[in-house]
N, C-alpha and C positions, 0 to 999 in steps of 0.2 A: 965506694959507696957500699953500704949495708945492703943487703936483699934477704928476704926470705921467701922459701919455696914451701907453698900450701898445695894440696889437691882433695876434690871431692869427688869421689867416686872414679877416680882415674882423670878428671878435668884437672889438670895442673896449671897452678899461676905463679908468676912472679909478683912476689908483694914487696911494695916499697912504702916504709913510712914517709911521707912525704907532707908532713904538718909544719915542716919549717920552709916549705914550696922550693926546695933544691934542685929536684928534678926538672930537666928539661923536656917538658912532655911535648915540645911542636917539634922534636927530633924524631922523626918515623924512622929513620936510619937505626938509631940507637936502641930504640924500641925493637924494632925487627932483629938487631941483631944478638939484642939480650934474648930474647925468644928463641934464636935457632939453636937445634939441639946438638948441632956438631960443633959450632965455632962461638956459642954463647954458653948461657945458663941451661936454657931449654924450656919450653913452657907452650902452653896453648894461648896463653894471654899474658899481660902484665897489668897489674892493678895498683893505682895509687890510693892512698888511704890520707885523706886531707882535711883539715878543719873546716867546718862549716857555721856561720854564727847560729842556725836555727834548727842544726841537728846535731845529732852525738858525732857524726863525722861525714863525709863525703865521700865516694867511691867513684874514681876513673877509671874505666877499662877502657884497655886498648887490645886489640887482636895481633895475632903473632905477625900479620903482616906490617905491624907499624902505626896502623891508623885508628882514631877513636873508634871504639864499638859502640853497640847499643847495649841493651841491659843483658848480662850474664848471670843465670840463675845460682849456678854452681859457683862463680866469681863472689855472687853477693855472699852466700853462705861461708865462703871461704875467708870473705873480709869481714863478717862477724866474728868468727874465730879469731882472726888477726887483730882485731880492735879490742877482743877480750885480754889477749897474750900483751897488748902494749899497757892494757889498763884505762883504757879509753871507754870502756863501758863494763858493766858486771853480766848480768845473764839475759839483759833485755837491750834491743837498740832501736832508733830509730834516723834511719840515714837516707843521704839523697843519693840516687843513681842515674843514669841517662834518661830513665823513663817516669822521674818522679820518685814520690816519696816510699819508704818500704820500711816495715817493721819486722823484726825478727826476735827469736828468744833462742835460749841454749838450754837444752835439757840432757846433760850428760854428754853422750858422742854424737847426739843429733842437734842439729840446727834447725829450727822452723821458719822459714821466709815467707812472709805474705807477699804475695805478688799481685799485679794491677789487677782489676777487673777487666774481663773479654766481652766486648760487645761486638757479636756477629762475626761468624764463620762462613767464610766463601765456599762453596760446592763446586769442584772442578771435575766434571766427570763423575768418577766414584772415589776420587781423591777431595783434600781439602786444603784451604790456606786460611791461616789466622795470625794475630799477633798477640804475643805474650811478653813483650818488651822488645822482643826480636821478630822478623817474620821466619815463619815455620811453613813448610808443605809436607802434608802428611799423606802418606802411602800406606794401606794396607797390606799384606804380602800373607803368602800362606807359609813359608818358611824363610825368615830372616837370615838365618844362619848362611843360606845361600847365595844372599844378594851381593853382587858387587858394588857395593856401597859408594867406593869410589867415583867409577863410569857412571852409573845410573843416576847418583845423587849431583854429580859434576853436569850431566846432560840437562837436569832440570834448572840449576842454578843458573847455567848460562843459556837457557833458551830465550827466545825472542821477547819474552815477557820479562822475565828477571834478570837478564843480562847487565842491566845498567846499574843497578843498586843490590842485586844479589838477594836470594833466600836460603834459607839452613833447608835442608832436605830431610825427614826423617821416613824411615820404613819400620813399620811396626805390626808385630804378630801378637793374636790374641793368643796367650798361655793357659788362661784360667778366667773363673767366673769375673773376677775383677783383677784380671792381671794381664800385663802385656809385656812385650821384649822389645826394646826400641835400640834401634842403630842410626847415627846421624852424619851427615855431610854437613860440616861447619863453613859456612862463607868467613873469609878472614883468614881461616885456619887455611881452607882451601883442601881440607882432607876429613877423612872419618876421625872423629875422637872417641876416648872411650867413654864420653858420657857428655849431655848438653842439658844444662837444666831447664832452660827456657824451652829446650825441644821435648823434654821430657814430660814438662808441663803440657805444652801443647798436644801431645799426643795422649795425655790422659784425659785431657777436656774431650776430646774428636772422641775418645773410648765411651767418654760420658753420652754424647750424643747418640752413640750406637748400643746404648743400653746399659753400660756399666756404672756401677754405683759407687759413691765416694765411702772412702778412700780408694783409690786404684794403686795397686803395687806395681812398680816398674823395674822390670831389670835391663840394666846397661853392659857392655864389656866389661865396664870398670867397677861394679856392684849393684847395689839395689838402692831406688828412691822410691817415696811415697808423694801421692799428690793430693791433697782432700781440697773440695770445692762443693760451691752450692749452685744448683742451675738458677738461672735469671733469665725467664722469657725463652724464647725458642731456641737462640743460637747465644745466649749470654750467660755468662759464669761471673760470680763473686765468692768473697772470702777463700780465695785460692792461696793454698800452702805447698810450698815444696818443701820436703823433709828428708833430708839424710845427712851422712855425715861430712866432716871437714877437717882435715888435718893438717900439721905443719910437719914437712918431711926435713927440713933442713935449712941451715942459716948459712950466709957466707959472705963475702965481700968481693967486688968485682971493681975493676979499674976502667973508668968510661972516659 
């Protein structure tokens, strides 16, 4: 089987052209094996690009644990770049993902991905909880570099409220007037990743609630992203765009 490896600010994915519907997507063990960094290809997730009668393509995302996942922002940007490589699109796309329709455009090295509107942000003490295509818990900290993201993130992800379904957990530090630094514990990966697109989006929107103006610049361990948005009501947002690079790393074949 041929595969492609893509990454967006360090969030990496095994990409498969599944337009002929030959990949056994129901095989969780296979997906988990391919994402394993020691005995497989190695990735934070696996993505199938498939034909769809009403869209340029469909993106089907699997977490590294082998299970079908919710929306992945960095994965979405990588899939757009992959679709361009395959000749499925030119510089604009309209595609279907787990949370519905998305539009995107390619401008040189950057992919601008339109995220779904967000209505309602829950306040949990000084923390926040919202859904940007995937569920995200947001906690502001003074020094994100010193946080034990694995231990503290895991404790929230598996607490009484979130254990059954899970949540991603983001630790956010304000580093400038419209700049933040985000580190994320991702469910499905069950560890810290170098970047999380829906997490970066969630963190930037909450920063907007706390007074930051669009666009918010976001630093992650794997690079830099930008989130643009408009406020809609007290706790709502529209015209949300996740902006950043997405690159092919290598291609290969694997026996399955």
